[in-house]
C-alpha positions in Angstrom: -21.8 -0.8 10.0 -23.1 -4.0 11.5 -20.5 -5.5 13.8 -21.4 -9.1 12.9 -21.9 -8.8 9.1 -19.0 -9.7 6.8 -19.6 -8.1 3.4 -20.1 -10.5 0.5 -20.4 -9.9 -3.2 -24.1 -11.0 -3.1 -26.5 -8.3 -4.1 -30.1 -8.2 -2.9 -32.7 -6.4 -4.9 -36.2 -5.2 -4.3 -39.1 -4.3 -6.5 -39.4 -0.9 -8.3 -42.8 -0.5 -6.6 -41.3 -1.0 -3.1 -40.4 2.1 -1.0 -38.1 1.5 2.0 -38.9 3.9 4.8 -37.2 4.7 8.1 -37.2 7.5 10.7 -34.5 8.3 13.1 -34.0 10.6 16.1 -31.4 13.5 16.0 -28.6 11.0 16.8 -29.5 8.7 13.9 -31.1 6.0 16.0 -34.0 4.2 14.2 -37.4 5.1 15.6 -39.4 3.6 12.8 -38.9 1.3 9.8 -41.3 -0.3 7.5 -41.6 -4.0 6.7 -39.7 -3.7 3.4 -36.8 -2.2 5.2 -36.7 -5.1 7.6 -37.1 -7.6 4.7 -34.3 -6.3 2.5 -31.9 -5.6 5.4 -32.6 -9.0 6.9 -33.5 -7.8 10.4 -36.5 -8.3 12.6 -38.2 -4.9 13.4 -37.4 -5.3 17.1 -33.6 -5.6 16.3 -33.6 -2.3 14.4 -35.6 0.0 16.7 -33.3 2.0 18.9 -30.2 1.0 16.9 -28.0 3.4 14.9 -29.0 3.7 11.3 -25.4 2.9 10.6 -26.2 -0.7 11.4 -26.7 -1.1 7.6 -23.7 1.1 6.6 -21.6 -0.8 4.0 -17.8 -0.3 4.2 -17.9 0.5 0.4 -19.8 3.8 1.1 -17.5 6.8 1.2 -17.5 8.5 4.6 -17.4 11.9 2.8 -20.9 11.3 1.3 -22.3 10.6 4.7 -20.6 13.6 6.1 -22.2 15.8 3.4 -25.6 14.1 4.0 -25.5 14.8 7.7 -24.4 18.4 7.2 -27.3 19.0 4.8 -30.1 17.4 7.0 -28.8 19.0 10.2 -29.0 22.4 8.4 -32.7 21.7 7.6 -32.1 20.7 4.0 -33.2 17.6 2.1 -30.7 15.5 0.2 -30.8 12.8 -2.5 -28.1 10.2 -2.6 -27.2 6.8 -3.9 -26.3 4.5 -1.0 -24.9 1.0 -0.8 -26.3 -0.7 2.3 -25.2 -3.9 4.2 -27.7 -6.6 5.0 -27.5 -8.6 8.2 -26.2 -11.6 6.3 -23.4 -9.7 4.5 -25.3 -9.1 1.3 -25.6 -5.6 -0.1 -28.3 -3.5 -1.7 -28.3 -0.2 -3.5 -30.9 2.5 -2.9 -31.7 6.0 -4.2 -32.4 7.8 -1.0 -34.3 11.0 -0.2 -33.6 12.2 3.4 -35.4 15.0 5.0 -35.5 16.6 8.5 -38.7 16.0 10.6 -40.0 19.1 12.4 -42.2 19.5 15.5 -44.9 22.1 15.8 -42.4 24.8 16.9 -40.3 24.3 13.8 -37.5 22.5 15.5 -35.8 19.5 13.9 -36.7 16.4 16.0 -35.4 13.7 13.7 -35.0 12.6 10.1 -37.1 10.7 7.6 -35.8 8.7 4.7 -37.5 7.0 1.7 -35.5 4.8 -0.6 -36.3 3.4 -4.0 -34.6 1.1 -6.5 -31.8 3.1 -8.1 -31.1 3.3 -11.9 -28.6 0.5 -12.6 -27.0 2.4 -15.5 -26.4 5.4 -13.3 -24.8 3.2 -10.7 -22.5 1.3 -13.1 -21.5 4.3 -15.3 -21.2 7.1 -12.7 -21.9 6.3 -9.0 -19.8 3.2 -8.5 -16.7 4.6 -10.2 -17.1 7.9 -8.4 -17.5 6.2 -5.0 -14.5 4.0 -5.8 -12.4 7.1 -6.4 -13.6 8.7 -3.2 -12.8 5.5 -1.3 -9.3 5.4 -2.8 -8.7 8.9 -1.6 -10.2 8.3 1.9 -8.2 5.1 2.4 -4.8 6.6 1.3 -4.0 8.5 4.6 -3.0 6.5 7.7 -5.8 7.9 9.8 -9.6 7.6 9.0 -10.1 11.2 10.0 -7.5 12.5 7.5 -8.9 10.2 4.9 -12.4 11.5 5.4 -11.1 15.1 5.2 -9.3 14.3 1.9 -12.4 12.7 0.5 -14.6 15.6 1.5 -12.2 18.0 -0.1 -12.2 16.0 -3.3 -16.0 15.9 -3.3 -16.4 19.7 -2.6 -13.8 20.5 -5.3 -15.5 18.2 -7.8 -18.9 19.9 -7.2 -17.3 23.4 -7.3 -15.4 22.6 -10.6 -18.7 21.4 -12.1 -20.6 24.3 -10.6 -23.3 22.1 -9.1 -24.6 21.3 -5.7 -24.6 17.7 -4.6 -28.3 17.3 -5.3 -27.9 18.9 -8.8 -25.1 16.4 -9.5 -27.2 13.4 -8.3 -30.5 14.5 -9.8 -29.1 15.2 -13.3 -27.6 11.7 -13.7 
């Protein structure tokens, strides 16, 4: 999360025809971002390159979702996710993200590529926001963040198991 941005309740939106693109190295440091990314997040290009992608992490995003995302892409899998991001000025914006590993000619993962589109507002309101609020409630209950993330991850895994779906199946059927 950006150290200087204080989250506000002001939502920023972008066009349904816009695609936000970024690339990172293996550690999650931004190696490329397109103009739309800079515009919506409120950062100049030069202020993003080399910075951790978490610079736009909103505190309302469950840590367990990011843990699952990282496990998937580090294992060479793609993942789809709804993500609430934080702008430089404290505003927020929602995206429907598709994150994939980037490979070199030898087949080794050398980074990650993400494209983000405008999410379905009804899916956000009816499913994602309430689900993420529940995850956050679980994650914030224990005294330590580590214990909270573990509890949130357990809840998420149990939810998927009980519904007999993978995370992508859950997200893509909404």
